[in-house]
Every structure is written in C-alpha cells, then in structure tokens.
N, C-alpha and C positions, 0 to 999 in steps of 0.2 A: 088522729093517725093510723090508717090500717097496715096490720105486718105485713111485708110482704113476703114470698116466698120465692125460691131459684127450684123451675121447674122443665125438666128432661123431657123433651120426648121424644120417642122410635115408632117407626112404625113400615111396613113391607107386605109387600104379597099383595098391595092392591088392583094390580093391572093384570091382565092375560094376553094372549098372543092374538087376541081377537081385538083387543081396543083398551084403554084406557092407560094411565100411565101414573106410577105413585108419584114421580115430580111433580103433574100436576096437581095432586091430591095438596102434595105440599103446599102449591103455591095457594091454592084456594083456602088451606089452612091459616098462612101466612096473613092473605085478607082478610081474613074475618079479626087475626089474632093485631093488626095494627087497626081494627075500629074498636078495639076492647084498650086501647091503649098501653101494650105490656111494652117492658123497655129487652128489646134484642139483645143477649150476650155474645155471639156471635153469629157468624155467617148458618144458614142452613146446610149442614152437611149431607152428600150424597157421595155412601161408601158401598161401590163394589163389592159384592162378597164370590167366590169361587169359582170363576165358571165352569167349570168341570160336572157342579153338579146336574146329574138327571130330569129333577125339576125346577130349574134355573126358569126366570119369567126372562124375557127378552133381554136385559140389560144385568141381571141379579142386581139390581140395587137399592139399599133402604135409604132412608130418609131417617135426619131428627135434625131438633131442634130446640135451643136451650132462652132461657127468658127467667124474667123477673115479671113478677103478678103481684096483685092482690087480692087477685080470685083465682084460687088456680081451680077452685073443684067446679064452680060455671064453666069453664076453661076446658076440660075434664070433659063432663060434660057432653059439651056442643062438638068439642072434636071427635067422640065417639058416633057425634050423627054425620059429623063428614066421612068418618069411615064407612061407613051404612049408606051412606047416600053414592058417593064415589067410588067404590070397591065392584071389581068384576066379577061378582060372587057367582056370576049364571054362568061364566066362561069359564072359571077356573079356578080362579083366585081365592088364595087364603088366606088372610091381610091379618095380618097381629099388629097391636097397638099397645105400648109399654110405656108406665108414666113413672118419672123417677122423681120425686121431691127432697130433693139435698142439693145442699151447696159444692159440696166437692162428690167428685164422681170413684170409686176404689178400684185399685186397679184391676182386682180380678175382671171389670168388664173389658177394659183392654185386652184382656189374656181370651177372654170369651171370643174378641170382635177376630182375633188372630187365627184364634183354632178356627173359626167362620170362613178365613178365606183360605184355608189349608186344605180341610177334608168335610166329608159330611158332617153334620153334628144332629144328635137324636130330639127326638122330641122328650124324650126321658132326661137328657140332659137340661133340655131347656127349661122344664118341669120342676128337675132340683136348684136351676141359678136360681128363678123365678123364687121358689120357698126361702131359699139362705138369703135371700138378699130383698124381701120386703115386698118385692116389686107390685103395683097396680098392675093391670093387663086387661084386653080386653082382646079380643080373637073370634073370628066368622070359619066355618070349613076343619081343616086339621088343625091351623093355627100353624101351619110352620112358615108365616110371616111373623112370631115372635123370636126367630133364630136371628133377623136382619133386622130387626126392634131394638133387641138390645145389644146387638152388634156394633150398630151404629150411635149410641148414644155413649156409648167410651172409648167410641173406636182410637188406638194410639197410633196416631200421627207421627211415620219414621219420615216423609215427605207427605206435598201435600201440593195439588194444583188448584183452576179453579172452571168451574163451569157455567155459561149465563145458556140458560135455556128459555127461548122464546115459544109461545103458546099459540095457538090459530084460535079463529073467532069460530064459536059453535055455528057459521054459518058455513064456513069451508069445511066442516069436520066430513072425511070421507072421499072430497077432491083429489084430484093430482097435485104435489106440491111443485109448482113453477119459479125456483128460485134460479135467478141468473146467474148459467155456471161461471161467465167472465169476472164476474163479482167476486166469487169467492176465493179466485183464481188470485185476482189482486187484493184480494183482504190479504191473503194467506201468506205473498210476496211483502207486501207493507208490514206487515205485523209480525213477521217471521224474524225474531224464535223466541217472542213472546207468546204467541198460539203455535200448537200443533195440530198435526190430524185432521186439519181442513179439505184439503185438495189433495187428490193423488195424480200428480204429475205424472205416470207411469202410466197412467188407465182415461187420462181426461176426466177423473170421475170427481163428484161430488161426495166428500164424508160428514156433510154438518146436517143429514136430513136424515131421517129415517123415511121407510117405504111403507109402515104398514098406517091401520087407520086412527091411531093416538092424534091429542093433541098438540102434540109436538112438532112445529113448526122445521125450528134449528136450533142447532147448539154449538157454542162455540168454547172450547178448551186451550187452556191456558196456563200462565204462569202466577198470575195477580186479576184481581179485576176490573184493575183499567183495562186490561190487555184486553180482557174478554167483553167490555163494554164498546170496546174501541173498533174490534172485532167487528161487535154486532150492527153496528151504526155503518158497514160500510160493505153489508151483506145486502141485495137487491131483491127483491120478489114482488108477486100482481099480486101478491095479498100483503097486509100486512098486520100483525102480528097483535095479540091482545093485550099483551104484557109477557114481562120476563122476569126472572130472578137469578140468581148467582149462588153458586153452592161452594161450597169448599169441598174435597172431593179427594180419595186417590185414585182416580182416574189417571193412565199415564207414569205409576211409581212403579208398577212391574211389583209390588208388595205380593202378589200371591203366589210369585216364585222365590222368594227370600230362601227357604226353608230348604233343606236338604231331605231329601227323602230317604225313608230306611229301606234301603234297595230286600233288607231279610225280611222284611213285611210289608210291601205293596198292595197300600189298600184300593179300591176301586174309588174313582175319582176324586181321591188329592193330587193335589200340586205342589210341584215342587220344584227341585235342582239334580241331577244327578253328575257326580263326573268318574268316565271310565273311559276304557280304549276300547276302540270299534273292534268286533271278536269276529264279525261273518261283512264279508264284503258287502257292502251296499247295492241293491237289487231292483230294477223300476219296472215296474210291473203296467199293465195295460192299462192305460189313465193318465199316464206321468207320475203317481205316488214313487216314492222311494221307501224300501224299511231296508235295516240292518239293526245289527245287534251291538249291542256294546256291553262290557264285562269288571265288573266293579266286587272284589273281596269273591273272587270264584261263582259268582251268581251274572247271570245272562238276563237282560233286560232288553225284549224285543222294542225298537223307534219307529215309528211312524212320523213321514213329514208328506206333508200332502200338495200335490201338486198348484192350487192356488195359491199359497203361500209363498213363492217360488224360490224357496229354499231348498226346494227336491234339484234344482242346480247345483248348489253345492252340495247337498247332501251324500249325492253321486259321485261325485269324485274322490270322496275320504277313503284310505283304505285301510286297514286291519295293521290295530296298534296306533293308530292315530287316539291321541288325549282329547278327547271335549267333556266340553261343562255343558250339559241337554237342560233346558228346563220346558216343562210342561204338565198334562196332566193324564192320569194312567183309566185307561179307558178298560173296563170290566170285559172278562171273558165271556165268550159265547160258543156254542153248537160249534160255531162254522171259524172263530177266531178267539186265539190264545189274547192273553192279557197285554196290553203294547201302550210305549208311551208316545201319546199324541205331541210331537214337539213344535213349541213354541216359539224358542230362540235358540243357536248352537254357537256357542264361542269354540273356536278350535285354538287349541294350549299348544300340542306339539304335534312335528310333523314327524312320520317315518320317509327314510327318503326312498324315492323308484327308484328300484336297482333292477336292470332287464341286464342278459347277458349276451352279446352283438360279435359279430366278426371283428377281428382283428382289423385295425388301420395301418396300411404301407407307412411306415415314417417316411420314405422317401418323395410318394405322392400324394400324402393325405388322403389314400381313396380308399373304401371300405373296401377289402378282399374279398376275396368269392372261395366258396368252399369247391375243392379238389374231389370232393368223394366224402362216403363214410367211412369216418376213423383216419384219413387222409390227410388234416389238416386246409389249410387255408394260403392261398396265392393269391397277388396283386396282377387284374390283365393287363395293365400296361408296363411295371418292370419286370413281373415277374419272381418278385422279391414273395417269400412265402410265410408261414405264422404256423404253430400250432395247436395254439386252442382260441377257440372265447375268450372275453374280455367281458371285465362289468362295464356299463356305460349307466350312470345316474341321467335319469329322467326327471326333468323342473316340474314339481306340482304346480297345478292349476287351483288351487288357494291358498290360505295362506293366515295366518296363525292372528286371528283376528275374531271379532264379535262377530253373528250374522243376523238379520232379523227378518220374520216376513215381508211384501209388500206392505206399504201402510195401509192399505184396504184390507186387507187380511187380517189387522190387529186387532187385537180385542180391545173392550173399554181401560183393561188395566195394561196392556203391555205399554210397556216404558219406551216408547219413540227414539230414534236415533239420535235428536239431539238435546235431551234429556239424560243420556249417559250421563253416568259424573255428578250431575247437579239436583241439589237436595235444597228443598223449599223446609227450612224449620220457623219461618216468622209466622207466629199463630196471632199477631193482632187481628183485633176487628176493627174497621176502620166503619163504624156505621154512618159517620157523613157521606159515604161513596153510596149512590146511587144504586143499589143492589136489588134491588126489587121496584118494579115498573107496571103500573095497570096505564093502559090506555083510557084515555075521557070518553 
C-alpha cells in the first residue's frame, strides 16, 4: 500500500483585469484532481486580501486546496502545467504557486495571512517566509501571487462564509451575461438571511454577476453550502453554466478592518479602523463627496466619504466633537492630495448636543420675541412682554448613535453586510457528501 501525503496547495494572481479568473483555475485543478481520485480534506478556500493595495486583482482573491494523495509529485508537476496554461501572463498576471506537504500548518501561516489582510507585504518578506518554512514554490513574472498563495493556505478563519461560483461555457465567453433580474430578486427574498449581497433593492441591480470577460457566470454568497447551492438553483439565465464549485471564504466577514490603525505611523495602503473625535466640520465638495478630519492622541487624520457609497448623507451631518469609529484604507499622498482615509464604514459612538442661541420665547403667548434693536433686548409683538438676552436652544440631531454601512452595491468583497453584524461562523466541518463540485455533462 502506497504511503499517503497531506498536500496543501495555494495559488494567486493568475488573472488580470482583461480576463481569466483564479477561481476558474481552481475549478479546473479540482476537476483534474478528482480524476486522480485524491481525497479532499476541506472545501477549496477563496480568501480575499487587503483591497487597498494598488496592484490588486479584481477581487484580490487567492485560492487554497487541502487534500490527501498517494502521488504528490505527479500532482505538483501537473498543477504547474495548469498555472502555465490558465494564467493571464500576457495581460499582467504574476502568478504564484505554493506547495506545503505536511499534515499540520504552523501558526505563522495564519499570521502571514492576517498581515496580508491589513498592509502591504514586500517580496523580501515573502522570500524569507519561504526559506524559513522550506516551501516548494513556482512563480511567473515578479511572483506577486506568492503572497496570497501563502496567506490562503494557512488562513486563520475567525469567521467564514461560502460562495458558489458558476462558470460559463467557452462558447459564451465575451458575450453579455443575460441573467433574469426577477429570479435573483426572488432568490434573495427566499434565501434571506442565509445568503447575502445578491440584489440591491435600492438600485434595482443584480450583484451576483461580474461585467468583464472572465469565465464566471455568477456567484452566490451565503452562510453555508446548502444555502448557496439552493440559491444558485433559483437563478435563471439565458445560458447554462458548464459547472460550479463551492468555496469556503472570508467574504462578508469584515476581517480586513479588524485591526486598529496606528495613527502615529499610518502606512499607505493599510486597512483597519480608528476611533476619534470629529475635529473639522464635514465639507461637501463638487461631486457630492464629503471630507472631514478626526483627531486621536492630538493627531489629525483626514477622511473621505464618497457619494456612491451613500455614507456621505450620514457624514455631512456630523459635528465637531462627535466620537466615531471608522474603518477603511489609507490612500497614499500625492502632489495634489494629502494622505486620506477612505471610509468603508462609520459607527457613531457619541453625539454632541447641537445648541444654538435664539430669541427668547414669550412665557405668556409662547411666541418667539423680536429684537427691539441692537443691545435693546427683545419684545413680544403680541402682548408687549420683554426679554433681555438670547437663550440656548437644543436642535435635534439628524443622525443616531449606530453603525452605518455603504449601500450594498458599494460593498467590497470583504465588507460585512448589515445582516451579518454580530454573526460569527465557527463550525469548520467539511461535508464531503454535499454537492460542492459539479461539472455539467
């Protein structure tokens, strides 16, 4: 009897903005591995990393597979061929492939993945990690994909979701996707809250389908495999998909905004959150975007809320002294713009009272008095009663102490939707009996 090996496989950056898709490569690899009769030990991982890095791919997602096999060397050799065949190298892809042949994954893999969620990771750091852990790797181009490949293998799930991604027949590639809007709307109504971010009611817009030339037909995100499989079965389209695969993912977890940003050392392209007080009155500029500053430890941070998120409606109602928690990414400074935090969520923790000075009210008539002239006090025009000075009046605030998110169509892959606030999935069981992979005949 041949000895079996536990093989972890990670790969990333095989796609470009012009086409291909790392998840489709994963689908083709799993199709091959099933022919080799390997034993899968978990669902394929689809891990989204820091969405604020400048060279990110469309969804900045890496894939990892965990399996048991008696022929690891053959599998490694053939997966390299898949990377070579399906990577969009001519269009700027920099694929990275990592093999780790051990049963258990060291803790430092999870730490590396967390690091890649929050900040830029240099290729020097990657090289050191590979050497320290004796990893087998393969890359093309500058090897940028090695970062996601390592991070995906040992990703430390604090919370997780699932996504079923269906793929187009090659005869339909490049053609417009014709998915029936009413079927997606109905699917969301039937499967809520087990699925999320499928349809934006406020904009009457489908959210499950990409718009580019890649091979994805649509993807359904949800809390468990049953939910996404059922959701996908309710979606109607003019074309049939050639197959699908279910991924375990960190989408919808908000994991990239879990770390507190160091206000004394804000790094460009880093992601996280800050708690501070509004230090400059919000200003709405041409185009409807809102800018304001918050202060923490006597350090001021400029923040931007963009109109398409619809968070600008909330931001413009903030006042100096309000205590807020904001999550987002740090945009690099340029000759035209200073460093700014692009806001992805906003939580109002405490509100200042909005007090104004106003003319006194007549105690007899309950009417606002009128000024008698400069330094001459105030008088009721009805009964003649007088008052000497203006009085303070509290104006009700138009926002509340609560958590605010962008409109759903402005969510990033990692954004935690409102229906998932306070929800954490910790059950990591792999149900291999479920139909998590399907290839049309």
